[in-house]
C-alpha positions in Angstrom: 13.2 -38.3 91.9 12.9 -40.0 88.6 15.7 -42.1 87.1 16.6 -41.3 83.5 15.9 -45.0 82.7 12.3 -44.9 83.9 9.8 -45.4 81.1 6.2 -45.0 82.1 5.2 -46.3 78.6 7.6 -49.2 78.5 4.9 -51.8 79.1 3.3 -51.0 75.7 6.6 -50.0 74.0 7.3 -46.5 72.8 10.0 -47.2 70.3 13.6 -46.1 70.2 13.1 -42.9 72.2 12.0 -44.9 75.2 15.1 -47.1 75.3 18.4 -46.7 77.2 20.2 -48.4 74.3 23.1 -46.9 72.4 23.0 -46.6 68.6 25.7 -49.3 68.4 23.3 -51.7 70.2 20.8 -51.3 67.4 23.2 -51.9 64.6 23.6 -55.6 64.9 21.9 -58.5 63.2 18.6 -57.8 64.9 18.5 -54.1 64.0 19.9 -54.6 60.5 17.1 -57.0 59.6 14.5 -55.1 61.6 13.5 -58.2 63.6 12.1 -56.5 66.7 9.0 -54.4 67.3 9.1 -51.2 69.4 7.6 -53.2 72.2 10.5 -55.7 72.0 13.1 -52.9 72.1 11.4 -51.5 75.1 11.4 -55.0 76.8 15.1 -55.4 75.9 15.9 -52.1 77.7 14.0 -53.4 80.7 15.8 -56.7 80.5 19.1 -55.0 80.7 18.0 -53.0 83.8 16.9 -56.2 85.5 20.1 -57.9 84.7 22.0 -55.0 86.3 19.8 -54.6 89.3 19.6 -58.4 90.2 23.2 -59.2 89.2 22.1 -61.8 86.6 25.2 -63.7 85.5 23.8 -66.1 83.0 20.9 -66.2 80.5 19.5 -69.2 78.8 18.6 -68.5 75.2 16.1 -71.3 74.2 13.8 -72.3 71.4 11.2 -75.0 70.9 12.3 -77.8 68.6 10.0 -79.9 66.5 9.2 -82.1 69.5 8.3 -79.2 71.7 11.5 -79.6 73.7 13.6 -76.6 74.6 17.1 -76.4 73.0 19.6 -73.5 73.3 22.6 -72.1 74.9 23.4 -70.5 78.3 25.4 -67.3 77.8 27.4 -65.3 80.4 26.4 -61.8 81.1 28.8 -60.1 78.7 27.9 -62.5 75.9 24.2 -62.1 76.6 24.6 -58.3 75.9 26.0 -59.1 72.5 23.2 -61.6 71.9 20.7 -58.9 72.3 22.3 -57.2 69.3 23.1 -60.2 67.1 21.3 -63.3 68.4 23.0 -66.7 69.1 24.0 -69.2 66.5 23.2 -72.9 66.7 23.4 -75.9 64.3 20.5 -76.1 61.9 20.7 -79.9 62.2 18.9 -79.6 65.6 15.7 -79.2 63.5 16.4 -82.5 61.6 16.5 -85.0 64.4 14.0 -87.4 65.8 13.1 -87.6 69.4 16.1 -89.8 70.2 18.6 -87.2 68.8 19.3 -89.2 65.7 19.6 -87.2 62.4 16.9 -88.2 60.0 18.1 -86.2 57.1 21.6 -86.2 55.5 22.7 -83.1 57.5 26.2 -82.7 56.0 25.1 -82.9 52.4 24.9 -80.0 50.0 21.2 -80.8 49.8 19.8 -82.3 53.0 16.5 -82.9 51.2 14.5 -80.8 53.6 12.6 -79.0 50.8 13.9 -75.5 51.8 17.3 -73.9 51.4 19.5 -73.0 54.4 20.2 -76.5 55.9 23.3 -77.5 53.9 26.3 -78.9 55.8 24.6 -78.5 59.2 25.2 -74.8 59.0 24.0 -72.4 61.6 20.7 -70.8 62.3 20.4 -67.7 64.5 18.4 -67.7 67.7 16.8 -64.3 67.9 15.7 -63.6 71.5 12.2 -62.3 72.2 12.9 -60.0 75.2 9.1 -59.9 76.0 9.5 -63.5 77.2 12.4 -62.8 79.6 12.1 -64.4 83.1 14.4 -64.7 86.1 14.6 -68.4 87.1 13.5 -68.8 90.8 15.4 -72.1 91.1 18.8 -71.3 89.5 20.8 -68.5 91.1 21.4 -65.4 89.0 20.1 -67.0 85.9 17.6 -65.6 83.3 15.6 -67.3 80.6 14.4 -66.0 77.2 12.6 -67.7 74.3 13.9 -67.2 70.8 12.7 -67.3 67.2 14.8 -68.8 64.4 16.4 -67.0 61.5 18.8 -67.9 58.8 22.1 -65.9 58.7 20.7 -63.7 55.9 17.9 -62.6 58.2 15.1 -64.6 56.6 12.7 -66.6 58.7 13.4 -70.4 59.2 10.2 -71.9 57.9 10.5 -74.9 60.4 10.5 -72.7 63.4 7.4 -73.9 65.2 6.9 -70.6 67.1 6.8 -68.8 63.8 4.5 -71.4 62.3 1.9 -70.7 65.0 2.2 -66.9 64.5 1.6 -67.4 60.7 -1.6 -69.3 61.4 -2.8 -66.6 63.9 -2.1 -64.0 61.2 -4.3 -65.9 58.8 -7.0 -65.9 61.5 -6.6 -62.2 62.1 -7.0 -61.6 58.3 -10.4 -63.3 58.7 -11.3 -60.9 61.5 -10.7 -63.1 64.5 -8.3 -63.6 67.4 -7.9 -66.8 69.4 -8.2 -67.3 73.2 -6.7 -70.5 74.6 -7.2 -72.1 78.1 -4.9 -74.9 79.2 -5.5 -78.0 81.2 -2.2 -79.9 81.4 -1.9 -83.3 83.1 1.4 -85.0 84.0 2.9 -87.5 86.4 5.3 -86.8 89.3 7.2 -89.7 90.8 9.8 -90.0 93.5 13.1 -90.7 92.0 14.8 -93.8 93.5 18.0 -94.0 91.4 21.5 -92.8 92.4 21.5 -89.7 94.5 24.2 -88.3 92.1 24.7 -89.1 88.5 23.3 -92.0 86.4 23.6 -95.8 86.3 25.8 -97.0 83.4 22.8 -98.4 81.4 21.1 -95.0 81.5 23.6 -93.5 79.1 22.4 -93.7 75.5 23.2 -92.7 72.0 21.3 -91.1 69.1 18.7 -93.7 68.0 19.0 -95.7 71.2 18.1 -93.8 74.4 19.4 -95.3 77.7 17.2 -96.9 80.4 14.7 -94.6 82.0 15.3 -93.8 85.7 13.8 -95.8 88.6 10.8 -94.2 90.3 8.0 -94.9 92.7 4.5 -93.3 93.0 3.8 -90.3 95.3 0.0 -90.9 95.5 -2.2 -94.0 95.5 -4.6 -93.0 92.8 -8.3 -94.0 92.2 -9.5 -91.0 94.1 -10.3 -88.0 91.8 -9.7 -84.6 93.4 -9.0 -86.1 96.7 -8.1 -83.3 99.1 -6.3 -85.4 101.6 -4.3 -87.1 98.8 -3.3 -83.7 97.5 -2.3 -82.6 101.0 0.0 -85.6 101.3 1.7 -84.3 98.2 1.9 -80.8 99.5 5.6 -80.6 99.2 5.1 -81.0 95.4 2.2 -78.6 95.4 4.1 -75.9 97.2 7.2 -76.4 95.0 5.2 -76.0 91.8 3.1 -73.1 93.0 6.2 -71.1 94.1 8.2 -71.9 91.0 5.5 -71.3 88.4 4.1 -68.1 89.9 7.6 -66.7 90.3 8.0 -67.2 86.6 4.9 -65.0 86.1 2.9 -67.9 84.6 -0.8 -67.5 85.0 -1.3 -70.6 87.2 -5.0 -71.1 88.0 -5.0 -74.4 89.9 -3.0 -77.5 90.9 -5.1 -80.7 91.1 -4.7 -84.3 92.0 -6.0 -86.4 89.2 -7.4 -90.0 89.1 -4.3 -92.0 88.5 -1.4 -92.7 90.9 1.1 -89.8 90.8 -1.1 -87.9 88.4 -1.5 -84.2 88.6 -3.0 -81.4 86.6 -2.3 -77.7 86.3 -4.6 -75.2 84.6 -3.6 -71.8 83.3 -5.8 -68.7 83.0 -7.1 -68.4 79.5 -5.4 -65.8 77.3 -4.0 -65.0 73.9 -3.1 -68.1 71.9 0.5 -67.2 71.2 1.1 -66.3 74.8 -0.5 -69.6 75.9 1.8 -71.6 73.8 4.9 -69.9 75.3 3.4 -70.5 78.8 2.9 -74.2 78.2 6.5 -74.6 76.9 7.9 -72.8 79.9 5.6 -74.5 82.4 6.6 -78.0 81.3 10.3 -77.3 81.4 9.9 -75.5 84.8 8.0 -78.4 86.3 10.6 -81.0 85.2 13.5 -78.9 86.5 11.8 -78.0 89.8 11.0 -81.6 90.5 14.4 -82.9 89.5 16.1 -80.5 92.0 14.0 -81.9 94.8 14.3 -85.6 94.2 11.2 -86.1 92.0 10.8 -87.0 88.3 8.0 -85.3 86.4 7.0 -86.6 83.0 4.6 -85.4 80.3 4.6 -88.8 78.7 0.9 -89.6 78.3 1.0 -93.2 79.6 4.1 -94.1 81.4 4.5 -97.7 82.8 2.2 -98.2 85.7 -0.3 -95.6 84.6 -2.7 -97.9 82.8 -5.7 -96.7 84.9 -5.4 -93.1 83.8 -3.3 -91.7 81.0 -2.6 -87.9 80.9 -3.9 -85.5 78.4 -3.8 -81.9 77.4 -7.3 -80.5 77.1 -7.1 -77.4 74.9 -9.9 -74.9 75.4 -10.3 -72.5 72.5 -12.6 -69.7 71.5 -12.5 -66.8 69.0 -13.2 -63.1 69.5 -13.6 -60.5 66.8 -10.6 -58.3 66.2 -13.0 -55.3 66.0 -14.8 -54.9 69.3 -13.5 -58.1 70.9 -16.9 -59.8 70.7 -17.1 -63.4 71.7 -17.5 -65.2 68.4 -18.8 -68.6 69.7 -21.6 -67.3 71.9 -25.1 -68.1 70.5 -26.9 -65.3 68.9 -30.4 -66.8 68.5 -32.8 -68.6 70.8 -32.3 -72.3 71.0 -28.7 -72.2 69.8 -25.8 -73.6 71.8 -23.2 -72.2 69.5 -23.1 -69.3 67.0 -23.0 -70.0 63.3 -19.3 -69.1 63.2 -18.6 -71.4 66.1 -20.5 -74.2 64.4 -18.4 -73.8 61.2 -15.2 -73.8 63.3 -16.3 -76.9 65.2 -17.1 -78.6 62.0 -13.6 -77.9 60.8 -12.1 -79.5 63.9 -14.1 -82.6 63.2 -13.4 -82.7 59.5 -9.7 -82.5 60.0 -9.4 -84.4 63.3 -7.4 -87.4 61.9 -4.8 -85.0 60.4 -4.6 -82.6 63.3 -4.0 -85.5 65.7 -0.6 -85.9 64.2 0.3 -82.6 66.0 -2.0 -83.0 69.0 -0.6 -86.5 69.8 2.9 -86.6 68.3 4.3 -89.6 70.1 3.9 -93.4 69.8 2.8 -93.5 73.4 0.0 -90.9 73.0 -2.2 -93.2 71.1 -2.4 -95.7 73.9 -4.6 -93.2 75.6 -7.5 -93.4 73.2 -9.6 -96.0 75.1 -13.4 -96.1 75.7 -14.7 -94.9 79.1 -11.3 -93.5 80.0 -12.0 -89.7 80.1 -10.1 -89.8 76.8 -11.9 -89.8 73.4 -11.7 -92.7 71.0 -13.8 -91.3 68.0 -14.4 -88.1 66.2 -17.6 -86.6 67.9 -18.6 -83.6 69.8 -20.9 -83.3 72.8 -22.4 -80.6 75.0 -20.5 -80.7 78.3 -19.6 -84.3 77.7 -16.1 -85.3 78.8 -16.1 -88.5 76.7 -16.3 -86.6 73.4 -13.3 -85.5 71.4 -14.6 -81.9 71.4 -16.7 -80.8 74.4 -18.8 -77.6 74.1 -18.4 -75.9 77.5 -19.2 -72.6 79.1 -22.8 -72.2 77.9 -24.5 -69.8 80.2 -21.3 -69.0 82.1 -19.6 -65.7 82.6 -16.7 -66.9 80.5 -18.7 -67.6 77.4 -18.9 -70.6 75.1 -15.7 -72.4 74.2 -14.7 -75.7 72.6 -12.5 -78.1 74.5 -10.4 -80.5 72.3 -9.6 -83.5 74.5 -7.5 -85.5 72.1 -4.2 -83.9 72.8 -1.4 -85.4 74.8 0.7 -83.2 77.3 3.9 -83.8 75.3 2.6 -82.0 72.2 4.6 -79.1 70.8 2.3 -76.3 71.9 2.8 -74.2 68.8 2.0 -77.0 66.4 -1.0 -78.3 68.5 -2.6 -74.8 68.6 -1.7 -74.2 65.0 -3.5 -77.4 64.0 -6.7 -76.1 65.6 -6.5 -72.9 63.7 -5.9 -74.6 60.4 -8.8 -77.0 61.0 -11.3 -74.4 62.4 -10.5 -71.7 59.8 -11.1 -74.2 57.0 -14.5 -75.0 58.5 -15.3 -71.3 58.7 -14.1 -70.6 55.1 -16.1 -73.4 53.6 -19.0 -72.8 56.1 -19.1 -76.5 57.1 -21.9 -77.7 59.3 -21.2 -80.0 62.3 -23.2 -83.2 62.9 -25.6 -83.3 65.8 -23.9 -83.6 69.3 -23.7 -87.1 70.8 -24.9 -88.1 74.2 -23.0 -91.4 74.4 -19.7 -90.7 72.7 -18.2 -94.2 73.2 -21.1 -95.8 71.4 -21.6 -93.3 68.6 -21.5 -94.4 65.0 -18.6 -92.1 64.1 -15.1 -92.4 62.6 -12.5 -93.6 65.1 -9.5 -91.5 65.9 -6.3 -92.7 64.4 -5.1 -95.8 66.2 -1.4 -95.1 65.9 1.0 -92.3 65.1 1.6 -93.9 61.7 -2.1 -93.6 60.8 -2.2 -89.9 61.9 0.9 -89.1 59.8 -0.7 -90.7 56.8 -3.8 -88.6 57.3 -1.9 -85.3 57.6 0.3 -86.1 54.6 -2.9 -86.6 52.6 -4.8 -83.5 53.8 -4.5 -80.7 51.3 -5.8 -78.1 53.8 -2.8 -78.6 56.1 -0.4 -78.7 53.1 -1.8 -75.4 51.8 -1.7 -73.7 55.3 1.6 -74.9 56.6 3.4 -75.5 53.3 4.4 -78.8 51.6 8.0 -78.6 53.0 6.8 -78.3 56.6 4.4 -81.3 56.2 7.1 -83.4 54.5 9.7 -82.5 57.2 7.4 -83.3 60.1 6.1 -86.5 58.6 9.6 -87.7 57.7 10.8 -87.1 61.3 7.9 -88.8 62.9 7.9 -91.8 60.6 11.5 -92.5 61.5 10.5 -92.3 65.2 7.6 -94.8 64.5 9.9 -97.1 62.5 12.4 -97.3 65.4 9.4 -98.2 67.7 8.3 -101.1 65.3 11.9 -102.4 65.2 12.2 -102.7 68.9 11.6 -106.0 70.6 9.3 -105.2 73.5 8.9 -106.8 76.9 5.4 -107.9 75.7 6.8 -109.8 72.8 9.4 -111.5 75.0 6.9 -112.6 77.6 4.3 -113.6 75.0 6.5 -115.7 72.7 9.9 -116.6 74.1 8.8 -119.6 76.1 5.7 -120.5 74.1 7.1 -121.0 70.6 
């Protein structure tokens, strides 16, 4: 016997007729400004059924900030119902802070000097949930999780919403006749936490602009043995924990691997639509950290934490295009002797031409640039190679069932996934538009006569600020906003007296 709520077409969305939602539920902020598609309305109906059937009591409404960190509010069940009509408000000043939580712009001024209206006086923005992203958390009892987009109170899009920025670039790609497929290799470290069993030490408390001391940890694997099965088995508690948590979140987990460095792991996700892949990275990173914390471990996506000198972590972003008509693989060679199609060559040339600017998004932290070392499985210059893991861009998949793809190896795992992927679209699409030609592939990438990757975050920010292609694609206010935030972060780094300086000079001079 069928329930009146059953919707055999709900997975694809069939509009209002398929929804068990009252007219009043469609008259709020979301309905008034027509912010949901039919598929999202269908997903919202399914969300409400799941909440009722599982007894969900709280839902986390979260968005990705400029640093790729989740921010948001946890609402009770009655409040969550209202949020599906009208969204959730949050201070717009969240988008104007550096990585320490310090406000970089004058947030209480009538003109915070952001370059776009809507940020005066730290007024609110509206978190609009995307019900297609709803998950039930396997580690938090009766708790759900949904990603949100950002809107101003008048319903207009917040131009600094990074999820929206990626969709804008994918729309540009679609207008050119292509869709993007992304595969993710995400490395990270997991340590055993050795600090207080409950709470924090006093010196771990911080303030905006001055984070507290990091927690004490010790390694969970010895390192120096790549893909060591026995080493992975010794860390099986972590493997089982991550496998259970990530798969219960419906993330497309493909593998869990033990990498070269002590305490260094990697997950790979099954390749899929670029927008979905960005959401999945955001959720996977937060899930890994929360799962580990609850079991006495500390997971970090910092590229080169202290003690990880032998093997920094990266985010290898596999990318390929397919035509929107017929879904033909656009990078596969079409003539004898080719390793890459003409369209793929133009796209690759764009990645190389704009590498120094795109790195500002692929490696957005001070720490990420300490990874660019020769003979380290990380690139140090702007080159490409055929199945060469020392090159910045590796051409992979030739002759395989999966087809040709380009693997950018310069990203760090802390990158905002929406901005990292968007930077690839901006670069590659410019190469296709101008029909750029890539240089020949290199066989010895660490000895190649080629431009070096930026040596610091400051160099990358200078490059992106000077690149008119990025300014045209993302908008001058977005570039100015991002560069201003990150330059403040770099300035705080330069002003800090490090342990190295103290050891080097204190007794000597």
